[in-house]
C-alpha positions in Angstrom: 7.1 9.7 -2.1 4.1 10.1 -0.5 2.2 7.0 1.5 -0.8 7.7 -1.6 2.6 6.9 -4.0 3.6 3.7 -2.3 0.0 2.4 -1.6 -0.9 3.0 -5.5 2.5 1.2 -6.4 1.8 -2.0 -4.1 -1.7 -1.8 -5.7 -0.2 -2.4 -9.2 2.5 -4.7 -8.0 -0.6 -6.5 -6.5 -2.3 -6.7 -9.9 0.3 -7.8 -11.8 1.6 -11.0 -9.5 -2.9 -11.4 -9.5 -2.7 -11.6 -12.7 -0.1 -14.1 -13.5 2.9 -12.0 -14.1 4.4 -13.4 -10.9 7.6 -14.9 -12.4 8.7 -14.0 -16.1 12.0 -14.5 -18.5 13.3 -12.5 -20.7 16.0 -14.6 -22.6 18.3 -16.3 -20.0 17.2 -13.6 -17.5 14.7 -14.1 -14.6 12.6 -11.6 -12.9 10.0 -12.5 -10.1 7.9 -10.2 -8.1 7.2 -9.3 -4.6 5.4 -12.1 -2.2 1.6 -11.7 -2.2 1.6 -12.1 1.4 3.7 -9.5 1.7 2.5 -6.5 -0.1 -1.0 -8.0 1.4 0.4 -6.4 4.5 2.1 -3.7 3.4 -0.8 -2.4 2.0 -2.9 -3.0 5.3 -0.2 -0.8 6.9 0.0 1.8 4.5 -4.2 2.3 3.8 -3.5 2.5 8.0 -0.9 5.1 7.8 -3.0 7.0 5.1 -5.9 6.5 7.1 -4.0 8.6 10.5 -2.7 11.1 7.9 -6.1 12.2 6.0 -7.6 12.4 9.7 -5.1 14.6 11.5 -5.4 18.1 12.0 -2.8 20.8 12.4 -2.8 20.5 16.1 -2.4 16.6 15.6 -5.4 14.1 16.2 -8.7 15.9 16.3 -11.5 14.5 18.4 -15.0 15.8 18.6 -16.7 15.9 22.3 -20.5 16.2 22.3 -22.1 17.9 25.6 -25.2 17.5 26.4 
């Protein structure tokens, strides 16, 4: 699974919780979704990782220097 796909899953989980689906019951079974604080941290980490992946060239991180 790619970083982008993981980020999409985290965002989906956050949206569901924010819309009131933190915990629900079906019959005698109950399901509780992840903790929002943990999900927010994971999202931030994944966003940072994705930014690094997108800014990395074939030889690693690319730096641009301008000489006057």
